[in-house]
Structure formats: structure tokens, C-alpha cells
C-alpha positions in Angstrom: 4.7 7.5 -28.5 2.5 8.0 -25.4 1.2 5.6 -22.9 -1.7 3.8 -24.3 -3.7 1.9 -21.6 -4.1 1.4 -18.0 -5.8 -1.6 -16.4 -7.8 -0.8 -13.3 -9.1 -3.4 -11.0 -8.2 -6.6 -12.7 -9.6 -9.2 -10.3 -7.3 -11.9 -9.1 -10.2 -14.3 -8.6 -12.3 -15.2 -11.6 -15.8 -13.7 -11.6 -18.5 -16.1 -12.7 -21.8 -15.0 -14.0 -23.7 -12.9 -11.5 -21.2 -14.1 -8.8 -20.8 -12.5 -5.4 -17.3 -11.7 -4.1 -17.3 -13.2 -0.6 -14.6 -10.7 0.7 -16.3 -7.5 -0.5 -19.9 -8.6 -0.9 -19.9 -7.1 -4.4 -22.3 -8.9 -6.8 -21.0 -8.8 -10.4 -23.5 -7.7 -12.9 -24.6 -10.1 -15.7 -23.0 -8.0 -18.4 -22.8 -8.8 -22.2 -19.3 -7.9 -23.3 -20.4 -7.8 -27.0 -22.6 -4.7 -26.3 -20.2 -2.0 -25.2 -21.6 1.4 -26.4 -21.0 5.1 -25.7 -22.3 6.5 -22.4 -20.9 10.1 -22.9 -17.9 12.1 -24.0 -16.3 15.3 -22.9 -14.0 17.8 -24.7 -11.1 19.2 -22.6 -9.1 21.0 -25.2 -7.7 20.7 -28.7 -5.0 18.5 -30.2 -2.7 16.9 -27.5 -5.4 17.7 -24.8 -6.4 14.2 -24.0 -3.6 11.7 -24.4 -3.4 9.4 -21.4 -5.7 8.8 -18.5 -6.1 6.8 -15.3 -8.9 6.4 -12.8 -8.9 6.4 -9.0 -11.8 4.3 -7.6 -11.7 5.8 -4.2 -12.2 9.4 -5.2 -14.0 8.5 -8.5 -11.7 10.9 -10.3 -10.2 10.5 -13.8 -6.8 12.0 -14.4 -6.0 13.0 -17.9 -2.7 14.2 -19.5 -3.2 17.6 -21.2 -0.5 19.3 -23.2 -2.7 21.7 -25.1 -1.1 25.0 -23.9 0.4 24.8 -20.4 1.2 21.2 -19.6 -1.1 19.9 -16.8 -3.1 16.9 -15.6 -6.8 17.6 -15.8 -9.1 16.1 -13.1 -12.5 14.8 -14.2 -15.3 13.8 -11.8 -16.4 10.4 -13.1 -18.9 9.7 -10.2 -21.6 9.8 -12.9 -20.1 9.0 -16.3 -23.2 10.3 -18.1 -22.5 13.8 -16.7 -18.8 13.8 -16.2 -17.2 17.2 -15.8 -13.7 18.7 -15.3 -13.2 19.9 -11.7 -9.6 21.0 -11.7 -6.0 20.6 -12.9 -2.5 19.9 -11.6 0.1 22.2 -13.2 3.3 20.5 -14.4 5.1 23.7 -15.5 7.5 23.7 -12.6 8.7 20.1 -13.2 9.7 20.1 -16.8 8.7 20.5 -20.4 5.6 18.3 -20.4 3.7 15.4 -18.9 3.7 12.3 -21.0 1.9 9.8 -18.9 -0.1 9.3 -15.6 -0.9 6.2 -13.5 -2.9 5.5 -10.3 -1.8 3.0 -7.7 -2.8 2.7 -4.1 -2.9 6.1 -2.5 -0.8 7.8 -5.2 -0.9 9.4 -8.7 2.4 9.2 -10.7 3.3 11.4 -13.7 6.1 11.0 -16.2 7.7 14.3 -16.9 10.2 15.0 -19.7 13.0 17.5 -19.3 13.2 20.9 -21.2 15.8 19.2 -23.4 14.4 15.8 -24.3 17.7 14.1 -24.3 18.3 15.1 -20.6 17.0 12.9 -17.8 13.4 13.4 -16.8 11.4 12.9 -13.6 8.6 10.8 -12.1 6.5 13.1 -9.9 4.2 11.4 -7.3 1.1 13.1 -5.8 -1.2 12.1 -2.9 -4.6 11.1 -4.3 -6.4 12.5 -1.2 -5.4 16.1 -1.8 -3.2 16.1 -4.9 -0.2 17.5 -3.1 3.3 16.5 -4.1 4.8 13.5 -2.3 8.0 12.8 -4.2 10.1 13.8 -7.2 12.2 10.9 -8.5 14.9 11.1 -11.2 14.3 9.0 -14.2 16.2 8.3 -17.5 16.0 10.4 -20.7 12.4 11.0 -22.0 10.2 9.1 -19.5 7.3 8.5 -21.8 5.1 6.0 -19.9 4.6 5.3 -16.3 2.7 2.5 -14.5 2.2 0.9 -11.1 2.4 -2.8 -10.4 -1.0 -4.3 -9.5 0.0 -4.4 -5.8 1.0 -0.8 -6.0 4.5 -1.6 -4.5 6.4 -0.5 -7.6 6.3 2.4 -10.0 7.9 1.9 -13.4 8.7 4.3 -16.2 9.8 3.6 -19.8 12.5 6.0 -20.6 12.7 6.1 -24.4 16.0 7.9 -24.7 15.2 9.3 -28.1 18.0 11.0 -30.0 18.0 14.8 -30.6 16.3 15.9 -33.9 19.7 16.3 -35.5 20.8 12.8 -34.2 23.9 14.2 -32.7 22.9 13.2 -29.1 21.5 9.8 -28.5 21.0 8.9 -24.8 20.6 5.3 -23.8 17.1 3.8 -23.3 16.2 2.7 -19.8 13.6 1.6 -17.3 13.3 3.2 -13.9 11.9 1.0 -11.1 10.7 2.8 -7.9 10.0 1.2 -4.6 6.9 3.0 -3.3 7.9 2.3 0.3 10.5 5.1 0.6 10.4 6.1 -3.0 13.9 4.7 -3.7 14.7 4.0 -7.4 16.9 2.0 -9.7 17.3 2.8 -13.4 18.1 -0.2 -15.6 19.7 0.1 -19.0 20.7 -2.5 -21.7 24.4 -2.1 -21.9 25.0 -5.7 -20.8 22.9 -6.9 -23.8 25.0 -5.2 -26.5 26.1 -8.6 -27.7 22.5 -9.4 -28.7 23.0 -7.1 -31.8 25.4 -9.7 -33.3 22.8 -12.4 -32.6 20.2 -10.7 -34.8 18.4 -8.4 -32.4 17.3 -5.4 -34.5 19.5 -2.3 -34.2 18.9 0.2 -37.0 20.2 3.6 -35.8 23.3 5.0 -37.4 26.5 3.9 -35.6 24.5 2.9 -32.6 25.0 0.0 -30.2 22.0 -1.8 -28.8 21.9 0.1 -25.5 21.6 3.4 -27.4 19.3 2.1 -30.1 16.8 0.7 -27.7 13.8 3.0 -26.9 11.5 1.4 -24.3 8.0 2.2 -25.3 5.6 0.6 -22.9 5.5 -1.4 -19.7 3.0 -3.9 -18.3 3.3 -5.9 -15.1 2.1 -9.4 -14.5 -1.0 -9.8 -12.3 1.2 -11.3 -9.4 3.4 -8.1 -9.5 6.6 -10.1 -9.9 7.5 -9.6 -13.6 7.5 -6.5 -15.8 7.3 -6.7 -19.6 8.8 -3.8 -21.7 7.9 -3.2 -25.3 11.0 -2.3 -27.4 9.1 -1.1 -30.4 11.8 0.1 -32.8 13.8 -3.1 -32.0 10.9 -5.5 -32.5 11.5 -6.9 -29.1 10.4 -7.3 -25.5 12.4 -7.1 -22.3 11.5 -9.1 -19.2 12.4 -7.7 -15.7 12.3 -9.5 -12.4 10.9 -6.9 -10.0 12.1 -8.7 -6.9 15.7 -8.5 -8.0 15.2 -5.4 -10.2 17.2 -7.0 -13.0 16.5 -7.4 -16.7 16.5 -11.1 -17.1 16.0 -11.5 -20.9 15.5 -9.8 -24.2 13.1 -11.5 -26.7 13.1 -10.8 -30.4 9.5 -11.1 -31.6 10.2 -12.4 -35.1 8.3 -11.7 -38.3 4.8 -12.0 -39.5 4.7 -14.2 -42.6 1.7 -12.8 -44.5 1.9 -15.2 -47.4 2.3 -18.4 -45.3 -0.5 -17.3 -42.9 -2.9 -16.4 -45.8 -3.3 -12.9 -44.3 -4.3 -10.2 -46.8 -3.5 -6.5 -46.8 -4.7 -3.4 -48.7 -1.3 -2.0 -49.5 -2.1 0.9 -51.9 -3.6 4.4 -51.4 -3.5 5.1 -55.1 -5.7 2.4 -56.6 -9.0 4.2 -55.9 -10.4 1.3 -53.9 -10.2 -0.8 -50.8 -8.9 -4.2 -51.9 -7.4 -6.8 -49.6 -4.8 -8.8 -51.5 -2.6 -11.8 -51.0 0.9 -10.7 -50.1 3.8 -12.1 -52.2 6.3 -14.4 -50.6 9.3 -12.7 -49.0 7.3 -9.6 -47.8 7.0 -9.7 -44.0 5.5 -7.7 -41.2 7.7 -6.7 -38.3 5.4 -6.7 -35.2 7.0 -3.7 -33.4 4.4 -3.4 -30.7 3.4 -0.1 -29.0 1.0 -0.8 -26.2 1.1 -4.1 -24.3 -1.0 -5.6 -21.5 -0.5 -8.5 -19.2 -3.4 -10.8 -18.1 -3.9 -14.2 -16.6 -5.9 -17.2 -17.7 -5.8 -20.5 -16.0 -3.0 -19.5 -13.8 -0.8 -18.6 -16.8 0.4 -15.1 -17.7 0.0 -13.8 -21.2 0.9 -10.5 -22.8 -1.2 -8.9 -25.6 0.5 -6.5 -27.9 -0.9 -3.8 -30.3 1.4 -4.3 -33.3 1.6 -0.7 -34.6 5.1 -0.5 -36.1 7.2 2.6 -36.1 9.7 4.0 -38.5 12.4 6.5 -37.6 12.5 10.0 -39.2 14.5 12.8 -37.6 14.1 16.2 -39.1 15.5 19.6 -37.9 15.6 23.2 -39.1 18.7 24.0 -41.0 19.7 25.8 -44.3 20.8 23.6 -47.2 24.5 24.3 -46.7 24.4 23.4 -43.0 22.4 20.3 -43.7 24.8 19.1 -46.3 27.8 19.8 -44.1 26.2 17.7 -41.4 25.5 14.8 -43.8 21.8 15.2 -43.9 19.3 15.3 -46.8 17.8 18.7 -47.3 14.2 19.3 -48.4 12.9 22.9 -48.9 9.6 22.0 -47.3 10.6 19.6 -44.5 14.0 20.8 -43.5 17.0 18.6 -42.9 16.6 14.9 -42.6 19.3 13.7 -40.2 18.2 10.1 -40.3 15.3 8.0 -41.6 14.9 4.3 -42.2 11.7 4.3 -44.3 11.4 3.8 -48.1 8.7 3.0 -50.5 8.8 -0.6 -51.6 8.9 0.5 -55.2 12.3 2.2 -54.6 14.0 -0.9 -53.3 16.0 -3.0 -55.7 14.5 -6.5 -55.4 16.5 -9.7 -56.0 14.8 -11.3 -59.0 15.2 -14.8 -57.7 13.3 -13.8 -54.6 10.7 -11.7 -56.4 10.1 -13.2 -59.8 7.4 -10.6 -60.7 9.2 -7.6 -59.1 8.0 -5.1 -61.7 4.3 -5.9 -61.1 4.8 -6.0 -57.3 6.3 -2.5 -57.3 3.5 -0.8 -59.2 1.8 2.0 -57.2 -1.5 0.3 -57.6 0.0 -3.0 -56.3 2.5 -3.0 -53.4 4.9 -0.2 -54.6 3.5 2.4 -52.2 3.8 0.3 -49.1 6.5 1.7 -46.7 9.3 -0.7 -45.9 12.6 -0.7 -44.1 15.6 0.3 -46.2 17.9 -0.8 -43.3 16.9 -4.4 -43.3 16.4 -7.2 -45.9 19.7 -7.0 -47.9 21.6 -9.5 -45.9 24.7 -9.6 -48.0 24.8 -5.8 -48.6 25.0 -6.1 -52.4 22.2 -3.6 -52.9 19.6 -6.2 -53.7 16.8 -7.0 -51.2 16.1 -10.7 -50.7 13.3 -9.9 -48.3 11.1 -6.8 -47.6 10.2 -5.9 -44.1 7.2 -3.6 -43.5 6.3 -1.7 -40.3 4.0 -3.4 -37.9 1.6 -6.3 -38.4 -1.8 -4.6 -38.7 -2.9 -6.9 -35.9 -2.7 -7.7 -32.2 -0.8 -10.7 -30.9 -0.8 -12.7 -27.7 2.5 -14.0 -26.3 3.2 -16.3 -23.4 5.2 -15.4 -20.3 8.5 -16.2 -22.2 7.6 -14.1 -25.2 6.6 -17.0 -27.5 3.8 -16.3 -30.0 0.4 -17.8 -28.9 -2.0 -16.1 -31.4 -2.2 -13.3 -33.9 -5.4 -11.6 -35.2 -4.1 -11.9 -38.8 -6.0 -9.6 -41.1 -9.2 -9.6 -39.0 -8.8 -6.1 -37.6 -8.7 -4.4 -40.9 -11.5 -6.4 -42.4 -13.7 -5.8 -39.4 -13.1 -2.1 -39.6 -13.8 -2.1 -43.4 -17.1 -4.0 -42.7 -18.0 -1.3 -40.2 -17.4 1.4 -42.9 -14.5 3.0 -41.0 -11.5 2.0 -43.0 -9.2 4.8 -44.1 -7.8 4.0 -47.5 -5.3 6.9 -47.2 -3.4 4.9 -44.6 -3.2 1.7 -46.7 0.4 2.4 -47.8 1.6 3.1 -44.2 0.6 0.9 -41.3 -3.1 0.5 -42.1 -5.4 0.7 -39.0 -2.4 1.1 -36.8 -3.2 -0.8 -33.6 -1.7 1.4 -30.9 -3.1 0.7 -27.5 -4.6 -2.2 -25.6 -6.5 -2.7 -22.3 -7.6 -6.0 -20.8 -10.2 -6.7 -18.1 -12.7 -9.2 -16.9 -16.3 -8.7 -17.8 -18.9 -11.2 -16.5 -16.3 -14.0 -16.2 -14.7 -13.5 -19.6 -11.3 -11.9 -20.3 -12.0 -9.0 -22.7 -9.4 -7.1 -24.7 -9.9 -3.6 -26.2 -7.5 -2.7 -29.0 -7.2 1.0 -30.0 -7.0 1.6 -33.7 -5.5 5.1 -34.0 -5.9 5.8 -37.7 -9.5 4.8 -38.0 -10.8 6.2 -34.8 -12.1 2.9 -33.4 -11.7 0.3 -30.7 -11.8 -3.4 -31.5 -13.3 -5.6 -28.8 -12.2 -9.3 -28.4 -12.9 -12.1 -26.1 -9.4 -13.5 -25.2 -10.6 -16.0 -22.5 -9.0 -18.7 -24.7 -5.7 -17.0 -25.5 -4.9 -19.2 -28.4 -8.2 -18.4 -30.1 -9.2 -14.7 -29.7 -12.9 -14.1 -30.7 -14.0 -10.9 -32.3 -17.0 -9.2 -30.6 -17.4 -5.6 -31.9 -16.1 -2.3 -33.2 -16.6 0.9 -31.3 -16.3 4.4 -32.8 -14.3 6.9 -30.9 -13.0 10.5 -31.2 -10.0 11.4 -33.3 -6.9 9.2 -32.8 -7.6 7.1 -29.7 -4.5 7.1 -27.6 -5.2 6.0 -24.0 -7.4 3.1 -22.9 -8.5 2.5 -19.3 -10.6 -0.5 -18.3 -12.5 0.0 -15.0 -13.9 -3.2 -13.5 -17.5 -3.3 -12.3 -16.3 -3.6 -8.8 -14.2 -0.5 -9.0 -16.7 1.4 -11.2 -18.6 4.4 -9.8 -21.8 2.9 -11.2 -21.2 -0.8 -10.5 -20.8 -1.5 -14.2 -17.7 -2.2 -16.3 -16.5 0.9 -18.0 -14.0 1.6 -20.8 -12.5 5.1 -20.9 -10.8 6.2 -24.2 -8.8 9.4 -24.5 -8.3 10.8 -28.0 -5.3 13.0 -28.6 -6.2 14.7 -31.9 -9.5 16.3 -30.8 -9.0 16.5 -27.0 -12.0 14.3 -26.1 -12.5 11.6 -23.5 -15.1 8.9 -24.2 -16.8 6.5 -21.8 -18.4 3.1 -22.8 -20.3 0.5 -20.9 -22.0 -2.9 -21.8 -25.6 -3.8 -21.5 -26.8 -6.2 -18.8 -28.4 -9.5 -19.9 -32.1 -9.5 -19.4 
């Protein structure tokens, strides 16, 4: 997956209503965070043309990943969002196969570049923001898929997914590269010292993989004090915590399970019942959070991490004839090719333990829960072929965690019901991961901490007040282009128009959207 948000200008001092920053003289506008609406949008290409973006407040330029055709970083003049325009591009062709992510920090623009062979080590390329010339090329791990700066711009970090080859014959280790901006020296951290965590229940699902090879770092966020990095380990349903001063991974946290039944959270699990119906979930069917985008923020001196609980199954297909596929131990399909490995299965195809699922036949009907995609690798604890529990991908929600990775709050079933109320719910995704929360950005608007959650499969953004982390409050739903991927919050102080802005890049239609709130009258 791609980088999903960038937080620009998160203020270290709380802004109160219509307050004036004594250091800068900036007077914060009296904005209403419930009223974000579209200012304008621009098309910069087709599919994959607008994946990830970041903003430089000094030059008032937006930098957007564009892999439609020749891989490049497009430059957009955002000095007037209502009339934004593309002014140039930075070619990435000489550095590798494609650009996956960009980030702005201090005087620099950083880009994550994957190698021509994705299992080889990639690069982080750094450019001067003043003239967009190359400053440094830094070796990273395999498949650097997301890059970010620490808030103080002293560190650059990349999440190196280390995805296996399509035939699953080569599986590099996942890693995180930490770059000291002063001198551009780097350290790449891997997870080999944590292999014992597999025996302690940390999810490892790849074939014959140890934890270090199975881990695929997805996303990174850094605490507001720039001391701690948090890394989303999506496929492993976990989070790593890194001490940036020592440049060591200090802990791995398993995020646990979402108990739909105990929480009273409903889902619409079927795409074949000709209706949108939110239903109570039977006992022993759980959601596995598996976050994609994460964002760190601070309230009352405490650090929190908000996660978009997308979920992600593994499916590795490659081109091969039937004989070759069979010889390699794959599953051949005339239309799809050779499946080297997959961990998804329809719930109706799992053999359920009757004592755990008394009404298994009813549950497994297509019109009930039978179409819901579940993990075939987990839930049969004694390997007798009968599933005592069913684990589904993602949680159809966002969650807030404390600095140690303990759950503080979860949005439950509110995202999907809010989208349905707005008339945007896609019933065709009910059997998969629903609205698929993918990215998240957090910023301060008129003294309130506001979260924006990208909902990839319904082309929307959910807006929440998370000023009280234990009790997130829903504010609104914003419509976007096709498949919102990257979210950038720009504070009013850093904004070219002295108003808070939200920038959303949409990868399936190549559009970039800008939103702003109204000012209280």
C-alpha cells in the first residue's frame, strides 16, 4: 500500500479560539471544523497519477506522486487553492522503477523509490526545496513504500515493506530506514531479534516464514516531540515502536481483536442479499485491526496514535502455464494465472466447529455471513480442520491507541453507518472490508484536534473531533474523487490562504482535492 497522509504544521502549543501566536504574530481564524467543504480539484493524469502528496509552506508548492506513465513527482502551485495549477515535474526514471511516497521537512523533499526488481533494496532520494536539485541518494531496504520526516525535520524514515516476489520464491526482510538529516547518514533496522515473538502469538502467516521475513512495515508516524516513531505492521496486526535517539526498535505490540458481538457493533457482510442491512455479528467472529495509515498526535501532554483499520489479505499471483504452476506447488486458474500463496477464504468455505457456532449452516448462507472474506490461516488453534473462531480482515473503523499501543477508543460501526446515511455506501464491498479505512491525518482546527479518515472504497473522508481521545465525536462526511489515498492537513498558520486546508489525492482517477472550513460569523 502507499503512503496515506502527511501532517503539516501540527502546532506544539494549543491554539485557542481566535488566539494570536505571540512568537509569529499569527492570529488563528475562528474556524468551524464541522464545515469542511471542497474548494477546488485538479486532474493530473489517470489511474496511479495522484497517490501521495505533501506541501511546502515556504514555496507554497504541493508535491504529488505520479506513476501514470513515466514515474515522476508533479509540482502544483497551491498559492491560491481555488486556481491551483501544475507547474512542473521531477523525473524519477534514473533512480528506480517508481516513486511510492514523498514527504517535506525543513529545507528538503524526500522520495521513496523502489528498485527495478521490487525485492531488491530501494532508495530514498532527497531534493532541495529551493531549486528541486538532488541533495542525497540513500540506500534503503527492499520496497521503500512510505517516507516521512520527524516533526523537527532531523530524521527521515522509510517503511521498507520487503514484499515477496509474485511467485513467493524470494521474500526479503521488512525493515525501517532511519536517516539523520545532518550528514544524511542512515541506519536500517530489521526485526530479526524479535523472531521469538512468533511463538508468543504475534501473527505470522506467510508460508515457512519467520517473523523478520513475514513483517511488512506499512506506515510510519512520529510523535510530536520527535523522539518516538510508530510503525504499522499491517499484515501482522501489530505496531513497532522505535526510539529515535538510540535508533533501536524498543517493542512490538500485537493489537488484538475487535469483538463485534461483545461491543454490539454491526456489519453489512453480504453483497448478494440485494440490500444494505447492518446485522449483529455472531459470537466467535472477530475483526483483525490490521491498520494501514497511522498518525500521532498530542492531547494534554500525552501522545496518541490513530489508526485506519483497513485490513489486508495476501494474494500472490504470477504468469505461468498450468504445468509450471503445478510443479511449483501453486494453484492454477485459467483467468488469473498461478496463485503462489493466498490467505483469504470465504467464510462459507470454512469448516466451523459446531460447539462454537451452533447455527453454522445459517451463518454460512451467502445472504448472511457466508460471503465475508476471512483468514484461512488463523482460527483453527488445534489444526483439526475445524475453526473455533473466524478472523476477518480489518475492523471497518478507526482506533486510537496510547503511546504504549493500548486501545483507547474505537469508532465501532459508526463509519459505515455514517457513510450509508450520506448515501455513499457501496454494497458491492460488503463481503470484503466494507468502507476500507485507509489513511488518516490529524491537525488542530480552532483549538480542537480534528482527524480525517480516508475511506477508499466509498470515495469519502470522515471528519472527527478527537480532542477527547477516549470519546471521538463524528462531525461530517466529505465526498472525494475515486479512491482517496493520500491525506495532507495544512494548518491555518502554514496555509497559503491563512485557513486550515485538507488536501486529498485520489489514485484511481488522478485527481487532487482541496477542502477548507467555514469561519464562524
